DSSP file (Angstrom, degrees, kcal/mol; ACC not computed):
  #  RESIDUE AA STRUCTURE BP1 BP2  ACC     N-H-->O    O-->H-N    N-H-->O    O-->H-N    TCO  KAPPA ALPHA  PHI   PSI    X-CA   Y-CA   Z-CA
    1    1 A M              0   0    0      0, 0.0     2,-0.3     0, 0.0     0, 0.0   0.000 360.0 360.0 360.0 131.0   90.8   76.8  104.3
    2    2 A E        -     0   0    0      1,-0.0     2,-1.0     4,-0.0     3,-0.1  -0.619 360.0-138.5 -85.0 135.6   91.8   80.4  104.2
    3    3 A N     >  -     0   0    0     -2,-0.3     4,-2.5     1,-0.2     5,-0.2  -0.816  16.9-168.5 -90.8 101.1   93.7   81.9  107.2
    4    4 A T  H  > S+     0   0    0     -2,-1.0     4,-2.6     1,-0.2     5,-0.2   0.829  83.8  55.5 -66.0 -32.4   92.0   85.3  107.5
    5    5 A T  H  > S+     0   0    0      2,-0.2     4,-2.2     1,-0.2    -1,-0.2   0.937 111.2  44.7 -63.6 -45.5   94.6   86.6  110.0
    6    6 A F  H  > S+     0   0    0      2,-0.2     4,-2.4     1,-0.2    -2,-0.2   0.937 113.8  49.8 -62.2 -47.7   97.4   85.8  107.5
    7    7 A T  H  X S+     0   0    0     -4,-2.5     4,-2.2     1,-0.2    -2,-0.2   0.904 111.5  48.5 -60.6 -43.1   95.4   87.3  104.6
    8    8 A Q  H  X S+     0   0    0     -4,-2.6     4,-2.2     2,-0.2    -1,-0.2   0.900 110.6  51.3 -64.2 -40.6   94.7   90.5  106.6
    9    9 A A  H  X S+     0   0    0     -4,-2.2     4,-2.2     1,-0.2    -2,-0.2   0.894 111.1  48.0 -63.2 -39.6   98.3   90.8  107.6
   10   10 A M  H  X S+     0   0    0     -4,-2.4     4,-2.6     2,-0.2    -2,-0.2   0.868 109.3  52.7 -70.6 -36.4   99.4   90.4  103.9
   11   11 A E  H  X S+     0   0    0     -4,-2.2     4,-2.2     2,-0.2    -2,-0.2   0.911 111.0  47.6 -63.0 -41.7   96.8   93.0  102.8
   12   12 A T  H  X S+     0   0    0     -4,-2.2     4,-2.3     2,-0.2    -2,-0.2   0.910 111.1  51.8 -63.8 -42.8   98.2   95.4  105.3
   13   13 A F  H  X S+     0   0    0     -4,-2.2     4,-2.4     2,-0.2    -2,-0.2   0.930 111.4  46.0 -59.3 -47.9  101.8   94.6  104.2
   14   14 A V  H  X S+     0   0    0     -4,-2.6     4,-2.6     1,-0.2    -1,-0.2   0.885 111.9  51.0 -66.4 -39.0  100.9   95.3  100.5
   15   15 A Q  H  X S+     0   0    0     -4,-2.2     4,-2.2     2,-0.2    -1,-0.2   0.893 110.9  49.1 -64.8 -38.2   99.1   98.5  101.4
   16   16 A T  H  X S+     0   0    0     -4,-2.3     4,-2.3     2,-0.2    -2,-0.2   0.903 110.2  51.3 -66.1 -41.2  102.1   99.7  103.4
   17   17 A Y  H  X S+     0   0    0     -4,-2.4     4,-2.1     2,-0.2    -2,-0.2   0.936 109.7  49.8 -58.9 -47.0  104.4   98.8  100.4
   18   18 A A  H  X S+     0   0    0     -4,-2.6     4,-3.1     1,-0.2    54,-0.3   0.909 110.2  50.5 -60.0 -42.4  102.2  100.8   98.1
   19   19 A R  H  X S+     0   0    0     -4,-2.2     4,-1.9     1,-0.2     6,-0.3   0.892 108.4  52.5 -63.1 -38.8  102.3  103.8  100.5
   20   20 A S  H  X>S+     0   0    0     -4,-2.3     5,-1.5     2,-0.2     4,-0.7   0.886 114.0  43.2 -64.7 -37.6  106.1  103.5  100.6
   21   21 A V  H  <5S+     0   0    0     -4,-2.1     3,-0.4     3,-0.2    -2,-0.2   0.933 112.8  51.3 -71.1 -47.2  106.3  103.6   96.8
   22   22 A N  H  <5S+     0   0    0     -4,-3.1    48,-0.4     1,-0.2    -2,-0.2   0.807 122.9  31.0 -62.6 -30.2  103.7  106.4   96.4
   23   23 A T  H  <5S-     0   0    0     -4,-1.9    -1,-0.2    -5,-0.2    -2,-0.2   0.466  99.6-130.4-104.8  -4.2  105.5  108.6   98.9
   24   24 A C  T  <5 +     0   0    0     -4,-0.7     2,-1.0    -3,-0.4    -3,-0.2   0.903  44.0 170.9  50.9  44.4  109.1  107.3   98.1
   25   25 A H     >< -     0   0    0     -5,-1.5     4,-2.4    -6,-0.3    -1,-0.2  -0.743  17.7-172.8 -90.4  98.5  109.5  106.9  101.9
   26   26 A I  H  > S+     0   0    0     -2,-1.0     4,-2.9     1,-0.2    -1,-0.2   0.872  82.1  52.8 -64.2 -40.5  112.7  105.1  102.3
   27   27 A D  H  > S+     0   0    0      2,-0.2     4,-1.1     1,-0.2    -1,-0.2   0.900 111.3  47.2 -64.4 -39.0  112.4  104.5  106.1
   28   28 A L  H  4 S+     0   0    0      2,-0.2     3,-0.5     1,-0.2     4,-0.4   0.923 113.1  48.8 -65.8 -43.3  108.9  103.0  105.6
   29   29 A A  H >X S+     0   0    0     -4,-2.4     3,-2.0     1,-0.2     4,-1.4   0.904 105.0  59.1 -60.5 -41.3  110.3  100.8  102.8
   30   30 A K  H 3< S+     0   0    0     -4,-2.9    -1,-0.2     1,-0.3    -2,-0.2   0.821  98.8  58.7 -59.0 -31.3  113.2   99.8  105.0
   31   31 A S  T 3< S+     0   0    0     -4,-1.1    -1,-0.3    -3,-0.5    -2,-0.2   0.642 110.4  43.8 -72.4 -12.6  110.7   98.4  107.5
   32   32 A L  T <4 S+     0   0    0     -3,-2.0     2,-0.3    -4,-0.4    -2,-0.2   0.687 103.5  69.8-103.0 -23.9  109.4   96.1  104.8
   33   33 A W  S  < S-     0   0    0     -4,-1.4     2,-0.1    -3,-0.1     6,-0.1  -0.719  84.7-107.8-104.0 146.1  112.5   94.8  103.2
   34   34 A K        -     0   0    0     -2,-0.3    17,-0.3     1,-0.1     3,-0.3  -0.428  23.5-156.6 -63.7 144.7  115.2   92.4  104.5
   35   35 A Q  S    S+     0   0    0      1,-0.1    -1,-0.1    -2,-0.1    17,-0.1   0.422  73.1  84.2-104.7  -1.1  118.4   94.3  105.3
   36   36 A D  S    S-     0   0    0      2,-0.1    -1,-0.1     1,-0.1    -2,-0.0   0.352 106.1-103.5 -90.2   8.1  120.9   91.4  105.1
   37   37 A G  S    S+     0   0    0     -3,-0.3     2,-1.9     1,-0.1    -2,-0.1   0.262  88.8 119.5  93.0 -12.8  121.4   91.5  101.3
   38   38 A A        +     0   0    0     12,-0.0     2,-0.4     2,-0.0    12,-0.1  -0.335  49.6 113.0 -83.7  57.2  119.2   88.5  100.6
   39   39 A V        +     0   0    0     -2,-1.9     2,-0.3    10,-0.7    -6,-0.0  -0.976  40.0 179.8-130.4 139.5  116.8   90.6   98.4
   40   40 A S        +     0   0    0     -2,-0.4     2,-0.3     9,-0.0     9,-0.2  -0.994   5.4 179.4-135.9 147.0  116.1   90.6   94.7
   41   41 A F  E     -A   48   0A   0      7,-1.9     7,-2.9    -2,-0.3     2,-0.5  -0.954  12.7-158.7-150.7 122.4  113.6   92.9   93.0
   42   42 A I  E     +A   47   0A   0     -2,-0.3     5,-0.2     5,-0.2    -2,-0.0  -0.889  22.4 163.1-103.4 130.9  112.7   93.2   89.3
   43   43 A H  E >   -A   46   0A   0      3,-2.8     3,-1.8    -2,-0.5    -2,-0.0  -0.869  54.4 -86.8-138.1 172.1  111.1   96.4   88.1
   44   44 A P  T 3  S+     0   0    0      0, 0.0     3,-0.1     0, 0.0    -2,-0.0   0.740 125.0  39.0 -57.2 -24.9  110.6   98.0   84.7
   45   45 A L  T 3  S-     0   0    0      1,-0.1     2,-0.3    12,-0.0    -3,-0.0   0.344 124.0 -38.9-108.8   7.0  114.0   99.6   84.6
   46   46 A G  E <   -A   43   0A   0     -3,-1.8    -3,-2.8     2,-0.0     2,-0.4  -0.999  54.6 -82.8 167.4-169.2  116.2   97.0   86.2
   47   47 A Y  E     -A   42   0A   0     -2,-0.3     2,-0.3    -5,-0.2    -5,-0.2  -0.995  34.4-159.1-136.7 123.3  117.0   94.2   88.7
   48   48 A E  E     -A   41   0A   0     -7,-2.9    -7,-1.9    -2,-0.4     3,-0.1  -0.779  11.4-165.8-110.6 151.6  118.2   95.0   92.2
   49   49 A H        +     0   0    0     -2,-0.3   -10,-0.7    -9,-0.2     2,-0.3   0.323  69.3  22.8-120.8   6.2  120.1   92.6   94.5
   50   50 A S  S  > S-     0   0    0    -12,-0.1     4,-2.4     1,-0.1     5,-0.2  -0.970  81.1-103.2-159.9 164.7  119.9   94.3   98.0
   51   51 A F  H  > S+     0   0    0     -2,-0.3     4,-3.4   -17,-0.3     5,-0.2   0.889 120.7  59.1 -63.3 -35.7  117.7   96.7   99.8
   52   52 A A  H  > S+     0   0    0      1,-0.2     4,-2.2     2,-0.2    -1,-0.2   0.911 109.0  44.1 -57.9 -42.0  120.4   99.4   99.3
   53   53 A E  H  >>S+     0   0    0      2,-0.2     4,-3.0     1,-0.2     5,-0.7   0.907 113.2  50.8 -68.8 -41.4  120.0   98.9   95.5
   54   54 A V  I  X>S+     0   0    0     -4,-2.4     5,-2.1     3,-0.2     4,-1.6   0.943 112.2  47.6 -59.3 -47.8  116.2   98.8   95.8
   55   55 A A  I  <>S+     0   0    0     -4,-3.4     5,-2.1     3,-0.2    -2,-0.2   0.935 121.6  34.9 -59.7 -48.1  116.2  102.1   97.8
   56   56 A Q  I  <>S+     0   0    0     -4,-2.2     5,-3.2    -5,-0.2     6,-0.2   0.969 127.7  31.3 -73.8 -53.9  118.6  103.9   95.4
   57   57 A H  I  <5S+     0   0    0     -4,-3.0     5,-0.5    -5,-0.2    -3,-0.2   0.835 131.1  27.3 -82.0 -33.7  117.7  102.5   92.0
   58   58 A F  I  <XS+     0   0    0     -4,-1.6     5,-3.2    -5,-0.7     4,-0.3   0.926 128.6  32.5 -91.5 -60.1  113.9  101.9   92.4
   59   59 A Y  I   XS+     0   0    0     -5,-2.1     5,-1.9     3,-0.2    -3,-0.2   0.955 133.8  22.1 -65.4 -51.2  112.6  104.3   95.1
   60   60 A L  I   XS+     0   0    0     -5,-2.1     5,-1.8    -6,-0.3     6,-0.2   0.977 129.3  35.8 -85.0 -60.6  114.9  107.2   94.4
   61   61 A D  I   <S+     0   0    0     -5,-3.2     5,-0.3     3,-0.2    -3,-0.2   0.856 132.3  24.1 -66.8 -35.7  116.3  107.1   90.9
   62   62 A T  I  >5S+     0   0    0     -5,-0.5     4,-1.7    -4,-0.3     5,-0.4   0.927 130.2  30.0 -94.6 -65.0  113.2  105.6   89.3
   63   63 A M  I  ><S+     0   0    0     -5,-3.2     4,-0.8     1,-0.2    -3,-0.2   0.912 128.1  36.4 -69.0 -43.1  110.1  106.4   91.3
   64   64 A D  I  4<S+     0   0    0     -5,-1.9    -3,-0.2    -6,-0.3    -1,-0.2   0.921 125.7  35.4 -77.6 -44.0  111.1  109.8   92.8
   65   65 A V  H  4<S+     0   0    0     -5,-1.8    -3,-0.2     1,-0.2    -2,-0.2   0.906 122.8  40.1 -79.2 -42.2  113.1  111.2   89.9
   66   66 A L  H  < S+     0   0    0     -4,-1.7     2,-0.5    -5,-0.3    -3,-0.2   0.706 112.4  54.9 -84.3 -19.5  111.2  110.0   86.9
   67   67 A F     <  -     0   0    0     -4,-0.8     3,-0.1    -5,-0.4    -1,-0.1  -0.957  52.1-168.1-122.2 127.5  107.6  110.4   88.3
   68   68 A S  S    S+     0   0    0     -2,-0.5     2,-0.3     1,-0.2    -1,-0.1   0.716  88.3  25.3 -79.5 -21.0  106.1  113.7   89.6
   69   69 A K        -     0   0    0     -6,-0.1     2,-0.4     2,-0.0    -1,-0.2  -0.997  68.8-165.3-142.7 138.9  103.2  111.6   91.0
   70   70 A R        +     0   0    0    -48,-0.4     2,-0.0    -2,-0.3    -7,-0.0  -0.982  10.2 173.2-125.0 137.1  102.9  108.0   91.9
   71   71 A E        +     0   0    0     -2,-0.4     2,-0.6     2,-0.0   -52,-0.1  -0.488   3.9 174.4-145.4  69.9   99.7  106.1   92.5
   72   72 A L        -     0   0    0    -54,-0.3   -50,-0.1    -2,-0.0   -51,-0.1  -0.688   5.7-179.1 -76.9 119.5  100.3  102.4   93.0
   73   73 A I        -     0   0    0     -2,-0.6     2,-0.1    18,-0.1   -58,-0.1  -0.881  18.5-144.6-123.0  96.2   96.9  100.9   93.9
   74   74 A P        +     0   0    0      0, 0.0     2,-0.3     0, 0.0     3,-0.1  -0.367  23.8 179.1 -64.6 136.0   97.2   97.1   94.5
   75   75 A K        +     0   0    0      1,-0.2    16,-3.0    -2,-0.1    -2,-0.0  -0.945  52.7  19.4-134.0 155.6   94.3   95.1   93.3
   76   76 A H  S    S-     0   0    0     -2,-0.3     2,-0.2    14,-0.2    -1,-0.2   0.915  74.9-159.9  54.7  54.1   93.4   91.4   93.3
   77   77 A L        -     0   0    0     13,-0.1     2,-0.4    -3,-0.1    13,-0.2  -0.443  11.2-174.8 -66.4 131.1   95.9   90.3   96.0
   78   78 A R  E     +B   89   0B   0     11,-3.1    11,-2.7    -2,-0.2     2,-0.4  -0.995   7.4 175.7-124.9 135.8   96.7   86.6   96.0
   79   79 A C  E     -B   88   0B   0     -2,-0.4     2,-0.4     9,-0.2     9,-0.2  -0.993  13.8-172.4-143.6 149.1   98.9   85.2   98.8
   80   80 A A  E     -B   87   0B   0      7,-2.0     7,-2.6    -2,-0.4     2,-0.5  -0.994  14.8-143.6-139.2 144.3  100.1   81.8   99.8
   81   81 A Q  E     -B   86   0B   0     -2,-0.4     2,-0.4     5,-0.2     5,-0.2  -0.926  14.1-179.2-113.9 132.4  102.0   80.8  102.9
   82   82 A Y  E >   -B   85   0B   0      3,-3.7     3,-1.5    -2,-0.5     2,-0.4  -0.828  65.2 -66.5-128.6  90.0  104.7   78.1  102.9
   83   83 A G  T 3  S-     0   0    0     -2,-0.4    -1,-0.1     1,-0.3     0, 0.0  -0.511 119.9 -10.9  64.2-121.1  106.0   77.7  106.5
   84   84 A D  T 3  S+     0   0    0     -2,-0.4     2,-0.4    -3,-0.1    -1,-0.3   0.174 125.6  84.4 -95.9  18.7  107.8   81.0  107.3
   85   85 A T  E <   -B   82   0B   0     -3,-1.5    -3,-3.7     2,-0.0     2,-0.4  -0.937  57.3-165.8-121.3 142.7  107.6   82.2  103.7
   86   86 A A  E     -B   81   0B   0     -2,-0.4     2,-0.5    -5,-0.2    -5,-0.2  -0.967   9.6-152.3-126.4 146.2  104.8   84.0  101.9
   87   87 A V  E     -B   80   0B   0     -7,-2.6    -7,-2.0    -2,-0.4     2,-0.4  -0.981  17.9-170.2-115.5 124.0  104.3   84.6   98.2
   88   88 A L  E     +B   79   0B   0     -2,-0.5     2,-0.4    -9,-0.2    -9,-0.2  -0.922   7.6 179.2-117.2 140.0  102.3   87.7   97.3
   89   89 A E  E     +B   78   0B   0    -11,-2.7   -11,-3.1    -2,-0.4     2,-0.3  -0.999   9.6 158.6-138.4 135.5  100.9   88.6   93.9
   90   90 A F              0   0    0     -2,-0.4   -14,-0.2   -13,-0.2   -13,-0.1  -0.982 360.0 360.0-151.0 160.6   98.8   91.7   93.0
   91   91 A E              0   0    0    -16,-3.0   -18,-0.1    -2,-0.3   -15,-0.1   0.398 360.0 360.0 -96.4 360.0   97.9   93.7   90.0
């Protein structure tokens, strides 16, 4: 049975993430990522180990510097909840 409240919250989260990438808005991104260092993120140009690295190497050095326009449009969201953890996948 699908939890529609959870699914809607995850759709909002992913749309907010996409907006943070498309605008390279670090403060918006900061509201989405853990700040305690327990973060890992794989992207086409590297692997980051904290939000500070994600902000610098992904948002600023990659998305902002290398692309004059960004248009991340998440499609086919799949999500699963395991206690207080969620796994999200989208194209």
